[in-house]
All heavy atoms as TSV, in Angstrom:
chain	resi	resn	atom	element	x	y	z
A	1	MET	N	N	0.121	-11.650	9.626
A	1	MET	CA	C	-0.626	-10.760	8.767
A	1	MET	C	C	0.228	-10.406	7.549
A	1	MET	O	O	1.439	-10.318	7.644
A	1	MET	CB	C	-1.009	-9.483	9.491
A	1	MET	CG	C	-2.113	-9.647	10.475
A	1	MET	SD	S	-2.728	-8.043	11.023
A	1	MET	CE	C	-4.382	-8.524	11.372
A	2	LYS	N	N	-0.466	-10.133	6.475
A	2	LYS	CA	C	0.219	-9.720	5.256
A	2	LYS	C	C	0.819	-8.333	5.445
A	2	LYS	O	O	0.304	-7.532	6.228
A	2	LYS	CB	C	-0.758	-9.696	4.083
A	2	LYS	CG	C	-1.289	-11.048	3.707
A	2	LYS	CD	C	-2.244	-10.921	2.532
A	2	LYS	CE	C	-2.831	-12.263	2.170
A	2	LYS	NZ	N	-3.780	-12.160	1.057
A	3	PRO	N	N	1.885	-8.017	4.711
A	3	PRO	CA	C	2.442	-6.664	4.778
A	3	PRO	C	C	1.430	-5.630	4.283
A	3	PRO	O	O	0.550	-5.938	3.492
A	3	PRO	CB	C	3.640	-6.724	3.832
A	3	PRO	CG	C	3.938	-8.171	3.640
A	3	PRO	CD	C	2.651	-8.903	3.850
A	4	ILE	N	N	1.595	-4.403	4.742
A	4	ILE	CA	C	0.739	-3.303	4.301
A	4	ILE	C	C	1.126	-2.946	2.871
A	4	ILE	O	O	2.297	-2.780	2.553
A	4	ILE	CB	C	0.880	-2.098	5.238
A	4	ILE	CG1	C	0.375	-2.464	6.627
A	4	ILE	CG2	C	0.144	-0.881	4.692
A	4	ILE	CD1	C	0.650	-1.443	7.688
A	5	ASN	N	N	0.137	-2.815	2.016
A	5	ASN	CA	C	0.327	-2.482	0.612
A	5	ASN	C	C	0.516	-0.971	0.469
A	5	ASN	O	O	-0.181	-0.192	1.120
A	5	ASN	CB	C	-0.918	-2.949	-0.153
A	5	ASN	CG	C	-0.857	-2.704	-1.625
A	5	ASN	OD1	O	-0.520	-1.612	-2.067
A	5	ASN	ND2	N	-1.199	-3.714	-2.385
A	6	ASP	N	N	1.454	-0.557	-0.411
A	6	ASP	CA	C	1.691	0.873	-0.641
A	6	ASP	C	C	0.413	1.621	-1.008
A	6	ASP	O	O	0.223	2.773	-0.631
A	6	ASP	CB	C	2.712	1.081	-1.760
A	6	ASP	CG	C	4.117	0.666	-1.354
A	6	ASP	OD1	O	4.374	0.543	-0.148
A	6	ASP	OD2	O	4.955	0.477	-2.254
A	7	GLY	N	N	-0.474	0.982	-1.751
A	7	GLY	CA	C	-1.719	1.621	-2.163
A	7	GLY	C	C	-2.633	1.961	-1.005
A	7	GLY	O	O	-3.438	2.884	-1.089
A	8	HIS	N	N	-2.510	1.242	0.094
A	8	HIS	CA	C	-3.365	1.490	1.254
A	8	HIS	C	C	-3.030	2.806	1.944
A	8	HIS	O	O	-3.853	3.344	2.687
A	8	HIS	CB	C	-3.247	0.356	2.270
A	8	HIS	CG	C	-3.728	-0.956	1.747
A	8	HIS	ND1	N	-3.247	-2.151	2.211
A	8	HIS	CD2	C	-4.624	-1.268	0.790
A	8	HIS	CE1	C	-3.841	-3.144	1.563
A	8	HIS	NE2	N	-4.682	-2.624	0.701
A	9	VAL	N	N	-1.821	3.301	1.747
A	9	VAL	CA	C	-1.392	4.547	2.398
A	9	VAL	C	C	-0.775	5.505	1.376
A	9	VAL	O	O	0.089	6.302	1.700
A	9	VAL	CB	C	-0.411	4.259	3.558
A	9	VAL	CG1	C	-1.113	3.542	4.696
A	9	VAL	CG2	C	0.794	3.458	3.081
A	10	ALA	N	N	-1.248	5.444	0.146
A	10	ALA	CA	C	-0.648	6.200	-0.955
A	10	ALA	C	C	-0.903	7.697	-0.881
A	10	ALA	O	O	-0.152	8.477	-1.460
A	10	ALA	CB	C	-1.154	5.659	-2.292
A	11	LYS	N	N	-1.938	8.126	-0.193
A	11	LYS	CA	C	-2.297	9.544	-0.146
A	11	LYS	C	C	-2.531	9.980	1.293
A	11	LYS	O	O	-2.917	9.160	2.143
A	11	LYS	CB	C	-3.577	9.783	-0.944
A	11	LYS	CG	C	-3.449	9.463	-2.406
A	11	LYS	CD	C	-4.770	9.679	-3.115
A	11	LYS	CE	C	-4.633	9.316	-4.581
A	11	LYS	NZ	N	-5.907	9.461	-5.292
A	12	PRO	N	N	-2.344	11.279	1.574
A	12	PRO	CA	C	-2.670	11.777	2.906
A	12	PRO	C	C	-4.140	11.489	3.234
A	12	PRO	O	O	-5.013	11.629	2.383
A	12	PRO	CB	C	-2.417	13.281	2.800
A	12	PRO	CG	C	-1.413	13.411	1.708
A	12	PRO	CD	C	-1.781	12.331	0.718
A	13	GLY	N	N	-4.390	11.066	4.438
A	13	GLY	CA	C	-5.749	10.756	4.863
A	13	GLY	C	C	-6.080	9.284	4.822
A	13	GLY	O	O	-7.089	8.863	5.376
A	14	LEU	N	N	-5.240	8.478	4.173
A	14	LEU	CA	C	-5.457	7.034	4.157
A	14	LEU	C	C	-4.601	6.402	5.243
A	14	LEU	O	O	-3.454	6.802	5.459
A	14	LEU	CB	C	-5.076	6.439	2.798
A	14	LEU	CG	C	-5.859	6.945	1.598
A	14	LEU	CD1	C	-5.349	6.270	0.329
A	14	LEU	CD2	C	-7.342	6.700	1.777
A	15	ALA	N	N	-5.157	5.415	5.926
A	15	ALA	CA	C	-4.428	4.777	7.023
A	15	ALA	C	C	-4.800	3.307	7.117
A	15	ALA	O	O	-5.879	2.900	6.687
A	15	ALA	CB	C	-4.760	5.476	8.345
A	16	VAL	N	N	-3.909	2.545	7.677
A	16	VAL	CA	C	-4.175	1.157	8.032
A	16	VAL	C	C	-4.140	1.100	9.551
A	16	VAL	O	O	-3.182	1.557	10.174
A	16	VAL	CB	C	-3.126	0.200	7.423
A	16	VAL	CG1	C	-3.360	-1.219	7.898
A	16	VAL	CG2	C	-3.150	0.273	5.907
A	17	VAL	N	N	-5.195	0.577	10.140
A	17	VAL	CA	C	-5.299	0.498	11.589
A	17	VAL	C	C	-5.256	-0.967	12.001
A	17	VAL	O	O	-6.028	-1.776	11.484
A	17	VAL	CB	C	-6.621	1.140	12.085
A	17	VAL	CG1	C	-6.745	0.994	13.592
A	17	VAL	CG2	C	-6.694	2.593	11.666
A	18	GLU	N	N	-4.351	-1.288	12.897
A	18	GLU	CA	C	-4.279	-2.648	13.416
A	18	GLU	C	C	-4.697	-2.619	14.875
A	18	GLU	O	O	-4.156	-1.839	15.663
A	18	GLU	CB	C	-2.864	-3.205	13.278
A	18	GLU	CG	C	-2.792	-4.663	13.672
A	18	GLU	CD	C	-1.450	-5.281	13.344
A	18	GLU	OE1	O	-1.152	-5.453	12.152
A	18	GLU	OE2	O	-0.712	-5.564	14.290
A	19	VAL	N	N	-5.664	-3.437	15.203
A	19	VAL	CA	C	-6.200	-3.505	16.554
A	19	VAL	C	C	-5.717	-4.795	17.192
A	19	VAL	O	O	-5.855	-5.872	16.606
A	19	VAL	CB	C	-7.750	-3.501	16.530
A	19	VAL	CG1	C	-8.304	-3.666	17.928
A	19	VAL	CG2	C	-8.273	-2.234	15.867
A	20	ALA	N	N	-5.149	-4.699	18.363
A	20	ALA	CA	C	-4.800	-5.866	19.160
A	20	ALA	C	C	-5.769	-5.899	20.335
A	20	ALA	O	O	-5.950	-4.892	21.027
A	20	ALA	CB	C	-3.362	-5.781	19.650
A	21	ALA	N	N	-6.434	-7.026	20.519
A	21	ALA	CA	C	-7.452	-7.120	21.566
A	21	ALA	C	C	-7.433	-8.512	22.199
A	21	ALA	O	O	-6.897	-9.457	21.622
A	21	ALA	CB	C	-8.830	-6.829	20.981
A	22	ALA	N	N	-8.070	-8.618	23.334
A	22	ALA	CA	C	-8.120	-9.893	24.042
A	22	ALA	C	C	-8.980	-10.919	23.318
A	22	ALA	O	O	-8.711	-12.120	23.390
A	22	ALA	CB	C	-8.652	-9.683	25.466
A	23	ASP	N	N	-10.022	-10.448	22.590
A	23	ASP	CA	C	-10.941	-11.386	21.949
A	23	ASP	C	C	-11.555	-10.765	20.695
A	23	ASP	O	O	-11.410	-9.572	20.448
A	23	ASP	CB	C	-12.041	-11.828	22.922
A	23	ASP	CG	C	-12.790	-10.648	23.528
A	23	ASP	OD1	O	-13.017	-9.639	22.823
A	23	ASP	OD2	O	-13.170	-10.731	24.704
A	24	ASN	N	N	-12.231	-11.592	19.914
A	24	ASN	CA	C	-12.861	-11.135	18.674
A	24	ASN	C	C	-13.883	-10.032	18.920
A	24	ASN	O	O	-13.947	-9.055	18.166
A	24	ASN	CB	C	-13.561	-12.296	17.963
A	24	ASN	CG	C	-12.598	-13.280	17.371
A	24	ASN	OD1	O	-11.418	-12.988	17.170
A	24	ASN	ND2	N	-13.088	-14.467	17.083
A	25	GLU	N	N	-14.699	-10.191	19.937
A	25	GLU	CA	C	-15.759	-9.227	20.201
A	25	GLU	C	C	-15.186	-7.828	20.436
A	25	GLU	O	O	-15.719	-6.835	19.937
A	25	GLU	CB	C	-16.613	-9.665	21.404
A	25	GLU	CG	C	-17.426	-10.911	21.161
A	25	GLU	CD	C	-16.620	-12.214	21.241
A	25	GLU	OE1	O	-15.488	-12.221	21.797
A	25	GLU	OE2	O	-17.106	-13.224	20.717
A	26	THR	N	N	-14.112	-7.741	21.191
A	26	THR	CA	C	-13.488	-6.448	21.460
A	26	THR	C	C	-12.896	-5.855	20.193
A	26	THR	O	O	-13.075	-4.660	19.908
A	26	THR	CB	C	-12.402	-6.591	22.542
A	26	THR	OG1	O	-12.985	-7.157	23.717
A	26	THR	CG2	C	-11.774	-5.243	22.877
A	27	ALA	N	N	-12.204	-6.654	19.407
A	27	ALA	CA	C	-11.593	-6.175	18.161
A	27	ALA	C	C	-12.656	-5.641	17.209
A	27	ALA	O	O	-12.500	-4.552	16.636
A	27	ALA	CB	C	-10.792	-7.303	17.503
A	28	PHE	N	N	-13.749	-6.378	17.047
A	28	PHE	CA	C	-14.809	-5.926	16.146
A	28	PHE	C	C	-15.545	-4.706	16.699
A	28	PHE	O	O	-16.021	-3.860	15.938
A	28	PHE	CB	C	-15.777	-7.061	15.821
A	28	PHE	CG	C	-15.209	-8.047	14.859
A	28	PHE	CD1	C	-14.984	-9.352	15.241
A	28	PHE	CD2	C	-14.869	-7.670	13.562
A	28	PHE	CE1	C	-14.447	-10.273	14.345
A	28	PHE	CE2	C	-14.332	-8.575	12.661
A	28	PHE	CZ	C	-14.115	-9.883	13.058
A	29	ALA	N	N	-15.628	-4.573	18.018
A	29	ALA	CA	C	-16.251	-3.385	18.617
A	29	ALA	C	C	-15.419	-2.132	18.313
A	29	ALA	O	O	-15.978	-1.071	18.014
A	29	ALA	CB	C	-16.409	-3.566	20.128
A	30	VAL	N	N	-14.104	-2.254	18.347
A	30	VAL	CA	C	-13.245	-1.121	18.014
A	30	VAL	C	C	-13.420	-0.762	16.539
A	30	VAL	O	O	-13.542	0.414	16.181
A	30	VAL	CB	C	-11.775	-1.432	18.341
A	30	VAL	CG1	C	-10.847	-0.349	17.789
A	30	VAL	CG2	C	-11.585	-1.586	19.838
A	31	GLN	N	N	-13.455	-1.768	15.683
A	31	GLN	CA	C	-13.676	-1.514	14.256
A	31	GLN	C	C	-15.008	-0.803	14.018
A	31	GLN	O	O	-15.089	0.150	13.249
A	31	GLN	CB	C	-13.635	-2.830	13.481
A	31	GLN	CG	C	-13.914	-2.649	12.005
A	31	GLN	CD	C	-13.760	-3.934	11.227
A	31	GLN	OE1	O	-12.733	-4.139	10.619
A	31	GLN	NE2	N	-14.773	-4.801	11.253
A	32	GLU	N	N	-16.044	-1.240	14.699
A	32	GLU	CA	C	-17.366	-0.617	14.556
A	32	GLU	C	C	-17.337	0.837	15.034
A	32	GLU	O	O	-17.955	1.709	14.431
A	32	GLU	CB	C	-18.411	-1.411	15.337
A	32	GLU	CG	C	-19.823	-0.916	15.143
A	32	GLU	CD	C	-20.303	-1.005	13.704
A	32	GLU	OE1	O	-19.892	-1.937	12.991
A	32	GLU	OE2	O	-21.085	-0.127	13.291
A	33	LEU	N	N	-16.609	1.094	16.093
A	33	LEU	CA	C	-16.466	2.464	16.586
A	33	LEU	C	C	-15.808	3.354	15.529
A	33	LEU	O	O	-16.257	4.472	15.276
A	33	LEU	CB	C	-15.650	2.465	17.873
A	33	LEU	CG	C	-15.434	3.808	18.549
A	33	LEU	CD1	C	-16.755	4.379	19.028
A	33	LEU	CD2	C	-14.471	3.655	19.714
A	34	LEU	N	N	-14.761	2.871	14.885
A	34	LEU	CA	C	-14.113	3.625	13.803
A	34	LEU	C	C	-15.084	3.857	12.644
A	34	LEU	O	O	-15.114	4.931	12.049
A	34	LEU	CB	C	-12.876	2.888	13.303
A	34	LEU	CG	C	-11.710	2.778	14.283
A	34	LEU	CD1	C	-10.660	1.803	13.757
A	34	LEU	CD2	C	-11.113	4.133	14.555
A	35	ALA	N	N	-15.903	2.849	12.342
A	35	ALA	CA	C	-16.837	2.936	11.212
A	35	ALA	C	C	-17.952	3.949	11.453
A	35	ALA	O	O	-18.569	4.407	10.500
A	35	ALA	CB	C	-17.433	1.560	10.919
A	36	THR	N	N	-18.203	4.325	12.692
A	36	THR	CA	C	-19.229	5.328	12.964
A	36	THR	C	C	-18.754	6.733	12.626
A	36	THR	O	O	-19.556	7.648	12.519
A	36	THR	CB	C	-19.681	5.309	14.436
A	36	THR	OG1	O	-18.589	5.667	15.272
A	36	THR	CG2	C	-20.238	3.952	14.828
A	37	ARG	N	N	-17.448	6.896	12.445
A	37	ARG	CA	C	-16.901	8.227	12.202
A	37	ARG	C	C	-16.288	8.401	10.815
A	37	ARG	O	O	-16.376	9.474	10.241
A	37	ARG	CB	C	-15.853	8.524	13.268
A	37	ARG	CG	C	-15.257	9.874	13.129
A	37	ARG	CD	C	-14.934	10.494	14.424
A	37	ARG	NE	N	-14.484	11.859	14.184
A	37	ARG	CZ	C	-13.730	12.529	14.989
A	37	ARG	NH1	N	-13.346	11.991	16.114
A	37	ARG	NH2	N	-13.369	13.739	14.698
A	38	TRP	N	N	-15.642	7.365	10.291
A	38	TRP	CA	C	-14.947	7.466	9.007
A	38	TRP	C	C	-15.325	6.309	8.099
A	38	TRP	O	O	-15.783	5.263	8.559
A	38	TRP	CB	C	-13.429	7.438	9.208
A	38	TRP	CG	C	-12.904	8.603	9.963
A	38	TRP	CD1	C	-12.824	9.891	9.541
A	38	TRP	CD2	C	-12.382	8.590	11.289
A	38	TRP	NE1	N	-12.276	10.688	10.522
A	38	TRP	CE2	C	-11.996	9.908	11.605
A	38	TRP	CE3	C	-12.198	7.602	12.245
A	38	TRP	CZ2	C	-11.433	10.253	12.828
A	38	TRP	CZ3	C	-11.643	7.946	13.455
A	38	TRP	CH2	C	-11.276	9.266	13.738
A	39	ALA	N	N	-15.059	6.494	6.814
A	39	ALA	CA	C	-15.236	5.413	5.849
A	39	ALA	C	C	-14.118	4.396	6.084
A	39	ALA	O	O	-12.956	4.771	6.211
A	39	ALA	CB	C	-15.155	5.962	4.430
A	40	ILE	N	N	-14.496	3.130	6.163
A	40	ILE	CA	C	-13.484	2.099	6.361
A	40	ILE	C	C	-13.726	0.942	5.403
A	40	ILE	O	O	-14.822	0.753	4.895
A	40	ILE	CB	C	-13.453	1.555	7.808
A	40	ILE	CG1	C	-14.699	0.723	8.134
A	40	ILE	CG2	C	-13.264	2.650	8.825
A	40	ILE	CD1	C	-14.567	-0.091	9.404
A	41	ALA	N	N	-12.679	0.197	5.168
A	41	ALA	CA	C	-12.778	-1.104	4.512
A	41	ALA	C	C	-12.631	-2.104	5.652
A	41	ALA	O	O	-11.522	-2.333	6.141
A	41	ALA	CB	C	-11.681	-1.274	3.471
A	42	PRO	N	N	-13.739	-2.630	6.136
A	42	PRO	CA	C	-13.693	-3.449	7.350
A	42	PRO	C	C	-13.069	-4.816	7.127
A	42	PRO	O	O	-13.088	-5.368	6.027
A	42	PRO	CB	C	-15.166	-3.589	7.733
A	42	PRO	CG	C	-15.894	-3.463	6.439
A	42	PRO	CD	C	-15.091	-2.507	5.607
A	43	ALA	N	N	-12.526	-5.351	8.198
A	43	ALA	CA	C	-12.017	-6.722	8.207
A	43	ALA	C	C	-13.181	-7.642	8.551
A	43	ALA	O	O	-14.075	-7.273	9.310
A	43	ALA	CB	C	-10.912	-6.861	9.238
A	44	ASP	N	N	-13.176	-8.839	7.997
A	44	ASP	CA	C	-14.251	-9.781	8.307
A	44	ASP	C	C	-13.804	-10.881	9.263
A	44	ASP	O	O	-14.603	-11.720	9.666
A	44	ASP	CB	C	-14.830	-10.386	7.028
A	44	ASP	CG	C	-13.793	-11.108	6.186
A	44	ASP	OD1	O	-12.589	-11.040	6.512
A	44	ASP	OD2	O	-14.189	-11.737	5.199
A	45	ARG	N	N	-12.513	-10.859	9.615
A	45	ARG	CA	C	-12.023	-11.853	10.569
A	45	ARG	C	C	-10.806	-11.313	11.300
A	45	ARG	O	O	-10.174	-10.355	10.856
A	45	ARG	CB	C	-11.669	-13.156	9.876
A	45	ARG	CG	C	-10.537	-13.039	8.900
A	45	ARG	CD	C	-10.252	-14.368	8.191
A	45	ARG	NE	N	-9.152	-14.235	7.279
A	45	ARG	CZ	C	-7.873	-14.418	7.593
A	45	ARG	NH1	N	-7.535	-14.743	8.822
A	45	ARG	NH2	N	-6.926	-14.266	6.705
A	46	THR	N	N	-10.504	-11.934	12.404
A	46	THR	CA	C	-9.307	-11.601	13.167
A	46	THR	C	C	-8.262	-12.683	12.911
A	46	THR	O	O	-8.576	-13.731	12.345
A	46	THR	CB	C	-9.601	-11.537	14.681
A	46	THR	OG1	O	-10.065	-12.809	15.110
A	46	THR	CG2	C	-10.630	-10.458	14.997
A	47	THR	N	N	-7.048	-12.407	13.337
A	47	THR	CA	C	-5.987	-13.418	13.264
A	47	THR	C	C	-5.403	-13.617	14.651
A	47	THR	O	O	-5.486	-12.727	15.511
A	47	THR	CB	C	-4.860	-12.997	12.299
A	47	THR	OG1	O	-4.286	-11.782	12.754
A	47	THR	CG2	C	-5.383	-12.830	10.882
A	48	HIS	N	N	-4.826	-14.778	14.842
A	48	HIS	CA	C	-4.141	-15.082	16.100
A	48	HIS	C	C	-2.793	-15.689	15.763
A	48	HIS	O	O	-2.720	-16.673	15.027
A	48	HIS	CB	C	-4.951	-16.066	16.951
A	48	HIS	CG	C	-4.184	-16.546	18.143
A	48	HIS	ND1	N	-3.963	-15.759	19.245
A	48	HIS	CD2	C	-3.556	-17.716	18.386
A	48	HIS	CE1	C	-3.245	-16.441	20.118
A	48	HIS	NE2	N	-2.981	-17.619	19.615
A	49	GLU	N	N	-1.735	-15.071	16.268
A	49	GLU	CA	C	-0.388	-15.584	16.064
A	49	GLU	C	C	-0.059	-16.538	17.210
A	49	GLU	O	O	-0.166	-16.151	18.379
A	49	GLU	CB	C	0.627	-14.437	16.036
A	49	GLU	CG	C	0.453	-13.498	14.869
A	49	GLU	CD	C	0.779	-14.146	13.535
A	49	GLU	OE1	O	1.640	-15.044	13.491
A	49	GLU	OE2	O	0.151	-13.763	12.538
A	50	PRO	N	N	0.315	-17.773	16.898
A	50	PRO	CA	C	0.677	-18.722	17.954
A	50	PRO	C	C	1.765	-18.146	18.870
A	50	PRO	O	O	2.719	-17.531	18.404
A	50	PRO	CB	C	1.205	-19.933	17.178
A	50	PRO	CG	C	0.547	-19.835	15.834
A	50	PRO	CD	C	0.437	-18.358	15.560
A	51	GLY	N	N	1.552	-18.303	20.150
A	51	GLY	CA	C	2.502	-17.819	21.134
A	51	GLY	C	C	2.306	-16.362	21.540
A	51	GLY	O	O	2.966	-15.884	22.451
A	52	GLU	N	N	1.408	-15.640	20.854
A	52	GLU	CA	C	1.119	-14.252	21.208
A	52	GLU	C	C	-0.274	-14.175	21.829
A	52	GLU	O	O	-1.168	-14.928	21.452
A	52	GLU	CB	C	1.182	-13.350	19.978
A	52	GLU	CG	C	2.577	-13.186	19.422
A	52	GLU	CD	C	2.650	-12.164	18.316
A	52	GLU	OE1	O	1.700	-11.373	18.144
A	52	GLU	OE2	O	3.666	-12.159	17.610
A	53	PRO	N	N	-0.468	-13.254	22.770
A	53	PRO	CA	C	-1.782	-13.148	23.410
A	53	PRO	C	C	-2.803	-12.476	22.499
A	53	PRO	O	O	-2.460	-11.672	21.637
A	53	PRO	CB	C	-1.501	-12.276	24.637
A	53	PRO	CG	C	-0.327	-11.451	24.237
A	53	PRO	CD	C	0.505	-12.340	23.326
A	54	GLY	N	N	-4.058	-12.822	22.682
A	54	GLY	CA	C	-5.158	-12.134	22.014
A	54	GLY	C	C	-5.222	-12.334	20.514
A	54	GLY	O	O	-4.650	-13.261	19.953
A	55	VAL	N	N	-5.961	-11.425	19.874
A	55	VAL	CA	C	-6.182	-11.470	18.428
A	55	VAL	C	C	-5.825	-10.113	17.838
A	55	VAL	O	O	-5.714	-9.119	18.544
A	55	VAL	CB	C	-7.648	-11.818	18.091
A	55	VAL	CG1	C	-8.021	-13.198	18.599
A	55	VAL	CG2	C	-8.614	-10.773	18.630
A	56	ARG	N	N	-5.682	-10.097	16.515
A	56	ARG	CA	C	-5.411	-8.856	15.793
A	56	ARG	C	C	-6.407	-8.722	14.653
A	56	ARG	O	O	-6.838	-9.707	14.071
A	56	ARG	CB	C	-3.995	-8.837	15.241
A	56	ARG	CG	C	-2.973	-8.789	16.332
A	56	ARG	CD	C	-1.585	-8.569	15.790
A	56	ARG	NE	N	-0.617	-8.620	16.857
A	56	ARG	CZ	C	-0.266	-7.594	17.630
A	56	ARG	NH1	N	-0.823	-6.430	17.434
A	56	ARG	NH2	N	0.615	-7.729	18.584
A	57	LEU	N	N	-6.741	-7.475	14.363
A	57	LEU	CA	C	-7.648	-7.153	13.281
A	57	LEU	C	C	-7.055	-5.947	12.560
A	57	LEU	O	O	-6.564	-5.020	13.205
A	57	LEU	CB	C	-9.022	-6.820	13.863
A	57	LEU	CG	C	-10.094	-6.328	12.918
A	57	LEU	CD1	C	-11.432	-6.903	13.346
A	57	LEU	CD2	C	-10.158	-4.834	12.895
A	58	ARG	N	N	-7.085	-5.960	11.237
A	58	ARG	CA	C	-6.546	-4.835	10.465
A	58	ARG	C	C	-7.620	-4.327	9.515
A	58	ARG	O	O	-8.208	-5.093	8.762
A	58	ARG	CB	C	-5.323	-5.284	9.678
A	58	ARG	CG	C	-4.650	-4.135	8.956
A	58	ARG	CD	C	-3.491	-4.618	8.127
A	58	ARG	NE	N	-2.359	-4.952	8.970
A	58	ARG	CZ	C	-1.259	-5.549	8.529
A	58	ARG	NH1	N	-1.149	-5.902	7.265
A	58	ARG	NH2	N	-0.277	-5.807	9.348
A	59	CYS	N	N	-7.882	-3.025	9.558
A	59	CYS	CA	C	-8.830	-2.413	8.621
A	59	CYS	C	C	-8.197	-1.170	8.020
A	59	CYS	O	O	-7.238	-0.617	8.556
A	59	CYS	CB	C	-10.155	-2.089	9.306
A	59	CYS	SG	S	-10.059	-0.921	10.670
A	60	ARG	N	N	-8.738	-0.774	6.892
A	60	ARG	CA	C	-8.246	0.420	6.204
A	60	ARG	C	C	-9.220	1.562	6.436
A	60	ARG	O	O	-10.432	1.377	6.402
A	60	ARG	CB	C	-8.065	0.127	4.719
A	60	ARG	CG	C	-7.006	-0.924	4.493
A	60	ARG	CD	C	-6.673	-1.122	3.039
A	60	ARG	NE	N	-7.799	-1.330	2.155
A	60	ARG	CZ	C	-8.290	-2.516	1.818
A	60	ARG	NH1	N	-7.777	-3.615	2.335
A	60	ARG	NH2	N	-9.291	-2.604	0.971
A	61	LEU	N	N	-8.665	2.731	6.645
A	61	LEU	CA	C	-9.431	3.905	7.030
A	61	LEU	C	C	-9.190	5.029	6.037
A	61	LEU	O	O	-8.079	5.216	5.571
A	61	LEU	CB	C	-8.921	4.336	8.408
A	61	LEU	CG	C	-9.731	5.143	9.358
A	61	LEU	CD1	C	-10.967	4.406	9.770
A	61	LEU	CD2	C	-8.887	5.450	10.586
A	62	ASP	N	N	-10.247	5.770	5.702
A	62	ASP	CA	C	-10.118	6.947	4.845
A	62	ASP	C	C	-10.595	8.153	5.638
A	62	ASP	O	O	-11.794	8.406	5.763
A	62	ASP	CB	C	-10.943	6.772	3.569
A	62	ASP	CG	C	-10.688	7.867	2.555
A	62	ASP	OD1	O	-10.138	8.924	2.928
A	62	ASP	OD2	O	-11.050	7.670	1.382
A	63	LEU	N	N	-9.648	8.891	6.203
A	63	LEU	CA	C	-9.982	10.046	7.034
A	63	LEU	C	C	-10.548	11.197	6.216
A	63	LEU	O	O	-11.115	12.138	6.768
A	63	LEU	CB	C	-8.745	10.523	7.799
A	63	LEU	CG	C	-8.145	9.500	8.759
A	63	LEU	CD1	C	-6.854	10.041	9.344
A	63	LEU	CD2	C	-9.110	9.152	9.853
A	64	ARG	N	N	-10.406	11.139	4.895
A	64	ARG	CA	C	-10.928	12.198	4.034
A	64	ARG	C	C	-12.446	12.104	3.924
A	64	ARG	O	O	-13.097	13.054	3.520
A	64	ARG	CB	C	-10.309	12.094	2.641
A	64	ARG	CG	C	-8.786	12.153	2.646
A	64	ARG	CD	C	-8.200	11.768	1.323
A	64	ARG	NE	N	-8.644	10.422	0.975
A	64	ARG	CZ	C	-8.441	9.848	-0.195
A	64	ARG	NH1	N	-7.796	10.480	-1.151
A	64	ARG	NH2	N	-8.856	8.626	-0.429
A	65	GLN	N	N	-13.011	10.980	4.279
A	65	GLN	CA	C	-14.451	10.755	4.154
A	65	GLN	C	C	-15.068	10.622	5.544
A	65	GLN	O	O	-15.483	9.554	5.962
A	65	GLN	CB	C	-14.731	9.506	3.341
A	65	GLN	CG	C	-14.242	9.600	1.917
A	65	GLN	CD	C	-14.593	8.360	1.138
A	65	GLN	OE1	O	-15.648	7.782	1.312
A	65	GLN	NE2	N	-13.691	7.962	0.263
A	66	GLN	N	N	-15.119	11.720	6.255
A	66	GLN	CA	C	-15.726	11.718	7.581
A	66	GLN	C	C	-17.236	11.609	7.436
A	66	GLN	O	O	-17.840	12.321	6.644
A	66	GLN	CB	C	-15.356	12.975	8.348
A	66	GLN	CG	C	-15.799	12.937	9.797
A	66	GLN	CD	C	-15.165	14.056	10.607
A	66	GLN	OE1	O	-14.330	14.800	10.137
A	66	GLN	NE2	N	-15.587	14.153	11.835
A	67	LEU	N	N	-17.845	10.711	8.188
A	67	LEU	CA	C	-19.287	10.509	8.121
A	67	LEU	C	C	-20.003	11.579	8.921
A	67	LEU	O	O	-19.519	12.057	9.944
A	67	LEU	CB	C	-19.632	9.123	8.656
A	67	LEU	CG	C	-18.938	7.957	7.932
A	67	LEU	CD1	C	-19.349	6.640	8.571
A	67	LEU	CD2	C	-19.275	7.953	6.458
A	68	GLU	N	N	-21.169	11.950	8.449
A	68	GLU	CA	C	-21.985	12.954	9.147
A	68	GLU	C	C	-22.707	12.294	10.314
A	68	GLU	O	O	-23.185	11.171	10.215
A	68	GLU	CB	C	-23.013	13.559	8.181
A	68	GLU	CG	C	-22.386	14.303	7.024
A	68	GLU	CD	C	-21.564	15.509	7.462
A	68	GLU	OE1	O	-21.964	16.198	8.401
A	68	GLU	OE2	O	-20.496	15.748	6.844
A	69	ALA	N	N	-22.802	13.019	11.394
A	69	ALA	CA	C	-23.470	12.479	12.602
A	69	ALA	C	C	-24.966	12.565	12.470
A	69	ALA	O	O	-25.552	13.229	11.726
A	69	ALA	CB	C	-23.012	13.252	13.830
C-alpha cells in the first residue's frame, strides 16, 4: 500500500482506517459499516501482499461529519 499522505490526517477528526480481513466481502462490509456513521472516501478495491494472509483495504474517514440516523 502507498504511504499515508499528510493531507489525509492534517486536521483533528480526519483518519485513515486500514482493514485487514480474510476476504474482499468482509473488508467491504466493514467499510460499509463505517460509511453508515461517518463521511468516508471509500476504497474501490482491496490489496493482497504476497506471503501475508487475507486482504487489506484502506479508506479515509472524516469524524467531523457524522451522518444522521
